[in-house]
Backbone as CSV, one residue per row, in Angstrom:
resi,resn,N_x,N_y,N_z,CA_x,CA_y,CA_z,C_x,C_y,C_z
1,MET,0.849,-1.176,0.000,0.000,0.000,0.000,0.895,1.241,0.000
2,SER,0.557,2.208,-0.856,1.355,3.433,-0.897,1.140,4.234,0.378
3,GLY,2.078,5.137,0.651,1.998,5.960,1.852,0.751,6.821,1.909
4,VAL,0.366,7.392,0.772,-0.832,8.234,0.736,-2.066,7.380,1.017
5,LYS,-2.120,6.197,0.417,-3.273,5.306,0.642,-3.320,4.838,2.098
6,GLU,-2.153,4.559,2.676,-2.101,4.150,4.077,-2.605,5.286,4.989
7,PHE,-2.183,6.515,4.691,-2.636,7.688,5.433,-4.148,7.861,5.286
8,GLU,-4.641,7.782,4.051,-6.075,7.938,3.802,-6.884,6.837,4.483
9,SER,-6.348,5.635,4.512,-7.017,4.524,5.187,-7.122,4.792,6.691
10,LEU,-6.051,5.314,7.278,-6.063,5.664,8.698,-7.118,6.743,8.974
11,LEU,-7.182,7.752,8.113,-8.197,8.798,8.253,-9.604,8.203,8.188
12,GLU,-9.813,7.321,7.226,-11.128,6.726,7.037,-11.536,5.866,8.232
13,GLU,-10.587,5.088,8.751,-10.885,4.161,9.847,-11.019,4.853,11.204
14,GLU,-10.185,5.861,11.461,-10.116,6.420,12.807,-10.379,7.921,12.890
15,GLY,-10.624,8.544,11.750,-10.820,9.993,11.743,-12.213,10.424,12.157
16,TYR,-12.280,11.610,12.705,-13.545,12.256,13.050,-13.969,13.083,11.851
17,ASP,-15.163,12.840,11.359,-15.686,13.540,10.195,-15.974,14.996,10.558
18,LEU,-15.555,15.912,9.700,-15.731,17.343,9.944,-16.846,17.949,9.096
19,ILE,-17.635,17.105,8.443,-18.680,17.597,7.553,-19.698,18.473,8.284
20,SER,-19.910,18.207,9.591,-20.858,19.029,10.359,-20.389,20.471,10.481
21,MET,-19.085,20.698,10.243,-18.517,22.044,10.284,-18.460,22.657,8.886
22,GLY,-18.928,21.900,7.901,-18.849,22.368,6.528,-17.489,22.119,5.908
23,VAL,-16.723,21.215,6.516,-15.374,20.904,6.039,-15.374,19.476,5.511
24,ASN,-14.896,19.304,4.290,-14.790,17.973,3.705,-13.438,17.382,4.099
25,GLY,-13.377,16.810,5.286,-12.129,16.242,5.770,-12.341,15.533,7.082
26,LYS,-11.252,15.005,7.606,-11.295,14.292,8.877,-10.130,14.738,9.738
27,ALA,-10.310,14.574,11.043,-9.266,14.920,12.001,-9.033,13.711,12.909
28,LEU,-7.854,13.659,13.487,-7.420,12.506,14.273,-7.136,12.882,15.721
29,ARG,-7.352,11.931,16.623,-6.944,12.117,18.016,-5.423,12.063,18.080
30,GLN,-4.858,12.481,19.206,-3.415,12.662,19.333,-2.597,11.417,18.957
31,ALA,-2.877,10.289,19.564,-2.074,9.084,19.297,-2.172,8.668,17.836
32,THR,-3.352,8.794,17.261,-3.548,8.427,15.861,-2.855,9.428,14.943
33,ALA,-2.898,10.708,15.298,-2.213,11.731,14.509,-0.706,11.481,14.502
34,LEU,-0.163,11.084,15.636,1.275,10.767,15.694,1.589,9.544,14.833
35,ARG,0.679,8.583,14.810,0.856,7.423,13.938,0.822,7.846,12.475
36,ALA,-0.043,8.802,12.148,-0.116,9.322,10.776,1.199,9.976,10.378
37,VAL,1.798,10.736,11.292,3.098,11.363,11.004,4.144,10.277,10.734
38,GLU,4.125,9.211,11.501,5.068,8.096,11.277,4.882,7.493,9.892
39,ILE,3.636,7.282,9.480,3.349,6.728,8.150,3.905,7.653,7.073
40,LEU,3.638,8.938,7.211,4.099,9.906,6.211,5.620,9.988,6.185
41,GLU,6.243,9.962,7.358,7.710,10.002,7.420,8.314,8.758,6.776
42,LYS,7.767,7.605,7.108,8.270,6.340,6.556,8.226,6.350,5.028
43,ASN,7.234,7.031,4.478,7.045,7.072,3.028,7.570,8.348,2.386
44,LYS,8.300,9.154,3.172,8.924,10.394,2.668,7.900,11.354,2.061
45,ILE,6.746,11.476,2.730,5.689,12.383,2.277,5.683,13.592,3.212
46,PRO,5.880,14.796,2.665,5.894,15.989,3.524,4.506,16.340,4.052
47,ILE,4.486,17.000,5.189,3.248,17.516,5.767,3.252,19.027,5.543
48,LEU,2.260,19.503,4.824,2.191,20.937,4.513,1.793,21.752,5.732
49,GLY,1.022,21.136,6.632,0.579,21.839,7.829,-0.608,21.130,8.446
50,GLY,-1.279,21.837,9.339,-2.437,21.241,9.980,-3.166,22.230,10.870
51,ASP,-4.343,21.803,11.282,-5.191,22.598,12.167,-5.500,21.784,13.416
52,ILE,-5.699,22.489,14.516,-6.064,21.849,15.769,-7.512,22.195,16.065
53,LEU,-8.275,21.164,16.404,-9.687,21.318,16.724,-9.929,20.772,18.118
54,VAL,-11.097,21.097,18.662,-11.446,20.611,19.995,-12.912,20.184,19.994
55,ILE,-13.175,19.087,20.707,-14.556,18.665,20.943,-14.897,19.059,22.372
56,LYS,-15.905,19.923,22.509,-16.434,20.327,23.813,-17.942,20.297,23.715
57,ASN,-18.592,19.763,24.735,-20.057,19.685,24.741,-20.597,19.056,23.454
58,ASN,-19.915,18.000,22.997,-20.313,17.253,21.793,-20.290,18.087,20.515
59,THR,-19.529,19.180,20.508,-19.398,20.036,19.331,-17.926,20.168,18.959
60,ILE,-17.632,19.985,17.670,-16.260,20.161,17.171,-16.097,21.600,16.704
61,ASP,-14.973,22.220,17.102,-14.691,23.587,16.674,-13.184,23.765,16.540
62,TYR,-12.784,24.723,15.723,-11.361,25.040,15.584,-10.864,25.764,16.825
63,THR,-9.620,25.489,17.216,-8.982,26.245,18.293,-8.321,27.493,17.723
64,TYR,-8.171,27.539,16.411,-7.461,28.583,15.675,-5.954,28.509,15.896
65,ASP,-5.489,27.355,16.376,-4.060,27.046,16.402,-3.786,26.183,15.178
66,ASN,-2.671,26.440,14.519,-2.322,25.658,13.337,-0.827,25.749,13.089
67,TRP,-0.363,24.966,12.153,1.044,24.994,11.781,1.168,24.826,10.277
68,ASP,2.316,25.228,9.758,2.609,24.984,8.350,4.104,24.879,8.145
69,CYS,4.461,24.335,7.023,5.873,24.197,6.659,5.963,24.404,5.150
70,ASP,6.720,25.411,4.747,6.804,25.805,3.346,8.138,25.355,2.749
71,GLU,8.045,24.555,1.709,9.249,24.026,1.058,10.193,25.133,0.606
72,GLU,9.656,26.285,0.234,10.478,27.386,-0.263,11.424,27.949,0.790
73,ASP,11.172,27.628,2.071,12.029,28.115,3.160,13.304,27.286,3.332
74,PHE,13.459,26.243,2.527,14.596,25.332,2.695,15.354,25.167,1.387
75,SER,16.674,25.162,1.483,17.477,24.960,0.282,17.585,23.475,-0.068
76,GLU,17.442,22.603,0.925,17.525,21.163,0.704,16.162,20.517,0.978
77,TYR,15.710,19.682,0.054,14.413,19.030,0.202,14.372,18.143,1.442
78,GLU,15.443,17.449,1.749,15.497,16.578,2.927,15.296,17.387,4.216
79,ASP,15.863,18.596,4.270,15.658,19.465,5.439,14.182,19.836,5.585
80,TYR,13.551,20.123,4.451,12.114,20.440,4.453,11.302,19.257,4.979
81,LEU,11.594,18.054,4.482,10.880,16.870,4.946,11.011,16.709,6.459
82,GLN,12.256,16.758,6.945,12.504,16.566,8.379,11.758,17.609,9.215
83,LYS,11.795,18.862,8.769,11.127,19.934,9.510,9.608,19.753,9.482
84,SER,9.057,19.309,8.340,7.604,19.140,8.248,7.113,18.103,9.250
85,TRP,7.866,17.034,9.442,7.464,16.008,10.405,7.701,16.485,11.836
86,ALA,8.824,17.165,12.063,9.148,17.634,13.426,8.149,18.682,13.920
87,ILE,7.818,19.646,13.078,6.888,20.694,13.505,5.491,20.109,13.716
88,SER,5.118,19.115,12.926,3.827,18.455,13.115,3.781,17.761,14.468
89,ARG,4.831,17.018,14.801,4.879,16.348,16.110,4.812,17.366,17.251
90,LYS,5.528,18.472,17.086,5.543,19.500,18.126,4.127,20.004,18.405
91,TYR,3.404,20.348,17.354,2.056,20.881,17.535,1.095,19.818,18.067
92,ILE,1.252,18.588,17.633,0.375,17.519,18.113,0.580,17.284,19.607
93,HIS,1.792,17.510,20.089,2.074,17.329,21.519,1.672,18.535,22.375
94,LEU,1.319,19.648,21.763,1.002,20.861,22.525,-0.262,20.761,23.367
95,PHE,-1.224,19.995,22.899,-2.526,19.944,23.558,-2.797,18.549,24.082
96,GLU,-3.193,18.461,25.344,-3.552,17.184,25.963,-5.057,17.197,26.231
97,ASP,-5.702,16.053,25.993,-7.127,15.950,26.303,-7.368,16.264,27.770
98,LYS,-8.537,16.832,28.040,-8.970,17.150,29.405,-10.324,16.489,29.637
99,ASP,-10.831,16.594,30.843,-12.145,16.013,31.132,-13.229,16.584,30.227
100,ASP,-13.121,17.867,29.897,-14.169,18.506,29.107,-13.748,18.843,27.679
101,ALA,-12.577,18.347,27.250,-12.088,18.700,25.913,-11.255,17.567,25.310
102,ILE,-11.597,17.207,24.085,-10.822,16.235,23.311,-10.250,16.989,22.119
103,TYR,-8.933,16.913,21.951,-8.284,17.632,20.859,-8.105,16.725,19.644
104,LEU,-8.304,17.328,18.475,-8.175,16.635,17.201,-7.194,17.396,16.309
105,TYR,-6.596,16.677,15.374,-5.572,17.246,14.495,-5.915,16.916,13.048
106,GLN,-6.037,17.959,12.250,-6.297,17.785,10.821,-4.974,18.008,10.101
107,ILE,-4.427,16.952,9.532,-3.115,16.994,8.894,-3.297,17.176,7.388
108,VAL,-2.552,18.134,6.831,-2.657,18.449,5.396,-1.383,17.966,4.701
109,ILE,-1.591,17.146,3.654,-0.435,16.680,2.857,-0.571,17.149,1.418
């Protein structure tokens, strides 16, 4: 299975649908999002960025925290790849679930 298909399969199996927000996409819980980063890294697929969402009172909403990584900022493609995975992990680790809040991560490739 290709890396993109493996990533898409993970989204399909474990992702939270965002259609109720008018967004055609899915977001992942922390452990699953970290697994997604591993899949993308293993397959040398860069992460363009992502958004952080929160579930509170059974409603999903954006936290307005996000990250991005622009290939144009790097002279070497390998440096860009490494940074895209590292910054994604950093942001995914920033938020921990609480009794009243579950954090989700929408990863953009």
